[in-house]
MDAnalysis code that builds the backbone (N, CA, C; Angstrom):
import MDAnalysis as mda
import numpy as np

u = mda.Universe.empty(225, n_residues=75, atom_resindex=np.repeat(np.arange(75), 3), trajectory=True)
u.add_TopologyAttr("name", ["N", "CA", "C"] * 75)
u.add_TopologyAttr("resid", np.arange(1, 76))
u.add_TopologyAttr("resname", ["UNK", "UNK", "UNK", "UNK", "UNK", "UNK", "UNK", "UNK", "UNK", "UNK", "UNK", "UNK", "UNK", "UNK", "UNK", "UNK", "UNK", "UNK", "UNK", "UNK", "UNK", "UNK", "UNK", "UNK", "UNK", "UNK", "UNK", "UNK", "UNK", "UNK", "UNK", "UNK", "UNK", "UNK", "UNK", "UNK", "UNK", "UNK", "UNK", "UNK", "UNK", "UNK", "UNK", "UNK", "UNK", "UNK", "UNK", "UNK", "UNK", "UNK", "UNK", "UNK", "UNK", "UNK", "UNK", "UNK", "UNK", "UNK", "UNK", "UNK", "UNK", "UNK", "UNK", "UNK", "UNK", "UNK", "UNK", "UNK", "UNK", "UNK", "UNK", "UNK", "UNK", "UNK", "UNK"])
u.atoms.positions = np.array([
    [-6.423, -8.594, -20.402],
    [-7.716, -8.074, -19.975],
    [-8.753, -8.451, -21.022],
    [-9.896, -8.840, -20.534],
    [-10.998, -9.153, -21.421],
    [-11.423, -7.886, -22.159],
    [-11.581, -8.008, -23.463],
    [-11.995, -6.834, -24.250],
    [-13.371, -6.343, -23.833],
    [-14.242, -7.259, -23.430],
    [-15.585, -6.849, -22.994],
    [-15.487, -5.971, -21.750],
    [-14.644, -6.359, -20.799],
    [-14.467, -5.557, -19.578],
    [-13.838, -4.222, -19.921],
    [-12.806, -4.250, -20.754],
    [-12.131, -3.010, -21.165],
    [-13.123, -2.057, -21.827],
    [-13.965, -2.588, -22.712],
    [-14.952, -1.754, -23.399],
    [-15.962, -1.163, -22.421],
    [-16.387, -1.948, -21.437],
    [-17.326, -1.447, -20.434],
    [-16.684, -0.334, -19.607],
    [-15.434, -0.529, -19.231],
    [-14.724, 0.493, -18.453],
    [-14.620, 1.782, -19.253],
    [-14.206, 1.671, -20.505],
    [-14.059, 2.862, -21.345],
    [-15.393, 3.560, -21.569],
    [-16.449, 2.772, -21.738],
    [-17.778, 3.351, -21.931],
    [-18.198, 4.162, -20.712],
    [-18.013, 3.598, -19.524],
    [-18.355, 4.310, -18.291],
    [-17.442, 5.511, -18.078],
    [-16.164, 5.340, -18.395],
    [-15.187, 6.409, -18.205],
    [-15.535, 7.629, -19.049],
    [-16.013, 7.383, -20.259],
    [-16.385, 8.485, -21.146],
    [-17.519, 9.329, -20.605],
    [-18.337, 8.770, -19.723],
    [-19.489, 9.518, -19.193],
    [-19.134, 10.326, -17.950],
    [-17.952, 10.084, -17.393],
    [-17.557, 10.762, -16.155],
    [-17.005, 12.154, -16.436],
    [-17.196, 13.091, -15.500],
    [-16.562, 14.406, -15.633],
    [-15.042, 14.268, -15.487],
    [-14.338, 15.282, -15.945],
    [-12.879, 15.237, -15.971],
    [-12.273, 14.905, -14.610],
    [-12.767, 15.528, -13.545],
    [-12.221, 15.279, -12.211],
    [-12.352, 13.822, -11.801],
    [-13.503, 13.232, -12.128],
    [-13.714, 11.826, -11.803],
    [-12.808, 10.935, -12.651],
    [-12.571, 11.335, -13.892],
    [-11.656, 10.569, -14.749],
    [-10.245, 10.577, -14.161],
    [-9.844, 11.717, -13.609],
    [-8.517, 11.786, -12.978],
    [-8.457, 10.885, -11.746],
    [-9.573, 10.811, -11.003],
    [-9.625, 9.924, -9.843],
    [-9.488, 8.464, -10.278],
    [-10.155, 8.110, -11.365],
    [-10.050, 6.752, -11.890],
    [-8.606, 6.462, -12.287],
    [-7.966, 7.406, -12.943],
    [-6.571, 7.228, -13.336],
    [-5.688, 7.018, -12.115],
    [-5.874, 7.818, -11.080],
    [-5.091, 7.661, -9.851],
    [-5.326, 6.300, -9.220],
    [-6.579, 5.852, -9.230],
    [-6.911, 4.548, -8.666],
    [-6.231, 3.429, -9.446],
    [-6.292, 3.500, -10.765],
    [-5.670, 2.470, -11.600],
    [-4.152, 2.468, -11.397],
    [-3.556, 3.649, -11.282],
    [-2.115, 3.716, -11.039],
    [-1.770, 3.089, -9.688],
    [-2.585, 3.350, -8.676],
    [-2.341, 2.761, -7.355],
    [-2.476, 1.245, -7.409],
    [-3.458, 0.753, -8.154],
    [-3.628, -0.694, -8.297],
    [-2.419, -1.328, -8.961],
    [-1.889, -0.662, -9.982],
    [-0.743, -1.245, -10.680],
    [0.496, -1.246, -9.799],
    [0.608, -0.280, -8.890],
    [1.736, -0.281, -7.954],
    [1.593, -1.407, -6.943],
    [0.363, -1.684, -6.528],
    [0.152, -2.702, -5.503],
    [0.366, -4.111, -6.039],
    [0.359, -4.275, -7.349],
    [0.556, -5.606, -7.921],
    [1.977, -5.814, -8.429],
    [2.836, -4.810, -8.223],
    [4.212, -4.984, -8.683],
    [4.916, -6.016, -7.815],
    [5.865, -6.697, -8.411],
    [6.577, -7.741, -7.685],
    [7.617, -7.132, -6.765],
    [7.782, -7.753, -5.641],
    [8.774, -7.312, -4.671],
    [10.083, -8.049, -4.848],
    [10.898, -7.979, -3.838],
    [12.198, -8.631, -3.845],
    [12.046, -9.998, -3.188],
    [12.588, -11.041, -3.799],
    [12.509, -12.367, -3.181],
    [13.170, -12.371, -1.804],
    [12.599, -13.141, -0.889],
    [13.097, -13.204, 0.480],
    [14.559, -13.564, 0.583],
    [15.010, -14.481, -0.274],
    [16.417, -14.892, -0.168],
    [17.380, -13.737, -0.450],
    [16.923, -12.738, -1.217],
    [17.774, -11.574, -1.462],
    [17.806, -10.629, -0.258],
    [16.838, -10.768, 0.627],
    [16.763, -9.909, 1.805],
    [17.541, -10.482, 2.992],
    [17.924, -11.744, 2.890],
    [18.605, -12.397, 4.006],
    [19.910, -11.712, 4.394],
    [20.512, -10.994, 3.474],
    [21.770, -10.313, 3.787],
    [21.572, -9.242, 4.872],
    [20.323, -8.820, 5.100],
    [20.044, -7.806, 6.119],
    [19.745, -8.407, 7.490],
    [19.567, -9.714, 7.530],
    [19.232, -10.384, 8.796],
    [20.344, -10.170, 9.815],
    [19.946, -9.804, 11.026],
    [20.905, -9.646, 12.116],
    [21.627, -8.306, 12.147],
    [21.287, -7.382, 11.267],
    [21.992, -6.098, 11.230],
    [21.542, -5.138, 12.329],
    [20.319, -5.298, 12.832],
    [19.839, -4.416, 13.892],
    [20.285, -5.006, 15.227],
    [20.984, -4.214, 16.023],
    [21.455, -4.724, 17.316],
    [20.289, -5.167, 18.206],
    [20.511, -6.209, 19.004],
    [19.497, -6.780, 19.887],
    [18.890, -5.725, 20.817],
    [19.725, -4.838, 21.334],
    [19.248, -3.789, 22.238],
    [18.241, -2.881, 21.526],
    [18.510, -2.540, 20.280],
    [17.596, -1.698, 19.516],
    [16.281, -2.432, 19.241],
    [16.367, -3.733, 18.959],
    [15.154, -4.515, 18.733],
    [14.281, -4.553, 19.980],
    [14.913, -4.692, 21.134],
    [14.155, -4.693, 22.386],
    [13.494, -3.337, 22.611],
    [14.216, -2.256, 22.319],
    [13.654, -0.914, 22.495],
    [12.465, -0.697, 21.554],
    [12.576, -1.182, 20.329],
    [11.469, -1.049, 19.377],
    [10.257, -1.856, 19.843],
    [10.496, -3.080, 20.285],
    [9.398, -3.923, 20.755],
    [8.712, -3.291, 21.963],
    [9.486, -2.724, 22.847],
    [8.934, -2.075, 24.030],
    [8.086, -0.864, 23.641],
    [8.574, -0.067, 22.715],
    [7.816, 1.110, 22.267],
    [6.514, 0.695, 21.596],
    [6.555, -0.368, 20.809],
    [5.343, -0.849, 20.143],
    [4.329, -1.315, 21.178],
    [4.779, -2.097, 22.134],
    [3.869, -2.594, 23.165],
    [3.290, -1.458, 24.006],
    [4.079, -0.437, 24.277],
    [3.622, 0.670, 25.115],
    [2.629, 1.571, 24.385],
    [2.783, 1.722, 23.083],
    [1.986, 2.710, 22.348],
    [0.870, 2.130, 21.496],
    [0.950, 0.880, 21.125],
    [-0.075, 0.301, 20.253],
    [-1.384, 0.100, 21.001],
    [-2.448, 0.192, 20.256],
    [-3.808, -0.026, 20.745],
    [-4.266, 1.030, 21.739],
    [-3.570, 2.146, 21.815],
    [-4.051, 3.256, 22.630],
    [-4.958, 4.118, 21.771],
    [-6.015, 4.630, 22.371],
    [-6.957, 5.463, 21.656],
    [-6.886, 6.869, 22.203],
    [-6.663, 7.824, 21.316],
    [-6.672, 9.230, 21.689],
    [-7.993, 9.799, 21.202],
    [-8.961, 9.950, 22.104],
    [-10.310, 10.370, 21.699],
    [-10.355, 11.771, 21.117],
    [-9.359, 12.587, 21.390],
    [-9.333, 13.938, 20.825],
    [-8.695, 13.963, 19.433],
    [-8.147, 12.830, 19.006],
    [-7.480, 12.778, 17.715],
    [-8.486, 12.871, 16.563],
    [-9.664, 12.331, 16.758],
    [-10.665, 12.331, 15.698],
    [-11.524, 13.522, 15.857],
])
């Protein structure tokens, strides 16, 4: 990290109230989780074909039946 950016962040952070500082901390923690590395695809290949075809069809059917429906009373 650039020291200039780090210094600017710390300067702004010092002016925030405690609650806002906690929000910043939560945001930074969420960012660090989103940049963590996942599992390489070749390691996931062992799971290929484990879901029975009938179950896959049922899942696809449920997705098609329920997706893009709007429940106006939900909001």
